[in-house]
Structure formats: structure tokens, C-alpha cells
N, C-alpha and C positions, 0 to 999 in steps of 0.2 A: 689737255687744256679746255678739252670738254666738259670737263669734270669743273670747272667755273659757275659755267653757268649753270649747269644742271645746279650743282652746291649755292644758285644765287636763283632758282626758281625757274629761268628762262627757258629750262629745257629738258626731258624725264628721259635716262636711260633705261637700258636692261639693267633687268635686278645683276650683280655682282660687277661689272663691269667694271675695271680699272682708267687707268692710264693710258692702257690702251686701246682703247676705245675709240673706233671708227662711226664716219656719220652713218650708217647705215646699222647701230648702233642707240639712235633714239626712238623713244616711244610715241614720244611727243614735245607739239612744235607748238604751245601756245598761242606764242606772237606770229608767230611762221615766218620765224626769222630764217634768211636765204643761207647758209653755210655754205659758203668752198674755203679747201684747205689747199695754202697758201707759205711757203719756203717762210721759216720764218724772219730768217732777214728779211727778206724785202716787207715782211708786216707795214712797220715805218714808212717806206716810202709809197704804202697803195693807202695807206690810210685817207687821207684825201678823197678817196674815191670811194668807201664802202662806207657805211652806217656805225657800226662796230669791229673789234678786233680785237684779238686777243694776246698781247704784244708781251714775250720776255722783255722779264723786268734789263736784263741783258743791254735789248738792243734798243729799249724804251729810252734808257739812258744814253746810247752813244747816237738817239738818233737827238738829245735835245729836253725831252720827254719830261716831264716831273708826277712821277706815278703815282704821289702819296697825292698829286693835284688835279695830271688828268686822270686819272683811272673809277670808273666807275668801282673798281672790288681789285682787289690786290689778292693775293695769297697767302695763309697764313705761316705759324713754323710749323706746323701741318701737312706743304706742301709736301708729294712724293719731288716735289721735281731739287729739295735742297740740297746743295752737294755734302758730301763725305768725303773722309778720309778711307781709303783701303789699303791694303798690307797685305803682302803676298803671306800665306799660311808659316812663311820660316825665320819670315822675319818680323811678322805682327807684333811680339814680345820683346823686342830689339829698344837699347836704351830708349835710339835715333829717334824711333815712328813710339815710345811712349812722349820722348819729352814736346817731341810734336804734338802729338795729339793732347798733351796739356795747354803748352803754349795757344792752340784755337782755339780753347775751348776756354779760356782766361778768362780770368771779367775785365783784361785792358780791350781783351779782341774785341771783345761785347760792349764795350764801352766807344771800341773805334765804328762797329757795325755803325750803330744806332747812334754817334753824334753825322758819320760823312752819308748815311744816307738814310738817315731822315724817316725810316720806314719803310722806302721803296724794296730794301733787305733788309729781311733782318732776323737773325739770332734761332740757330734751328736749337741752339740748345740754354741751359740754367745760366 
């Protein structure tokens, strides 16, 4: 989630830091943000006690927040946190897995995601 802050120029991270970055990887913090790591599920409950929180969409939705209205930033389909379908090597080419992959990436599923989540969750496939 620190990458969201870096992508929006609120902090700078060490070169090459990926999604596993920690507070110690911050090299520049021009806004002097005080960053406290909190368990993701608790973030909606402490929102009133902080100025800014990076909340996973699923927790934001469960808390009644509307990410497309309440958020300053939303990750796009290039987020490293997209959901993916994974299969064991011995069944990745099975008809069932192939049918599931095709169904999950169908135009109908894409339309359902867009209609239901209105930009709060975005399809990570074409």
C-alpha cells in the first residue's frame, strides 16, 4: 500500500522496492506523514482517529465506504494486488480449469464488476 503513497508523490521509496516495502524503505517524506502500520481489517474502525488511511477495497466496502467517492486515490488494474486464478501444474490445462478461466475473464463478468462496483473494483483483464 505504500506504493499508492509513492505513486501519488506523497513519499519516495528506495529504488526497486516492491509491494513488500516497509516504513524503513521510505527515503523521502516531504509532507512529514506519520506512518503507523495497522492490521488491515481494523482500518475502517480507526478512520476517525487518523488523517489518512490506506484501506483495502474489501474492508472499505464492508464498512459502508464508497471508494469512488470517499477515496483520494484508487489503485488501477495494474495493481500488484489483483486477484488471480492459480492452478497446480498437473491440472492447469484441464477442461474444467480452462472453462473457469474463460468464464472469469468473460465480457459478462467484466460488465458485472463494472456495474456492481462502479469503479471501486476494476477488472484486471481486457
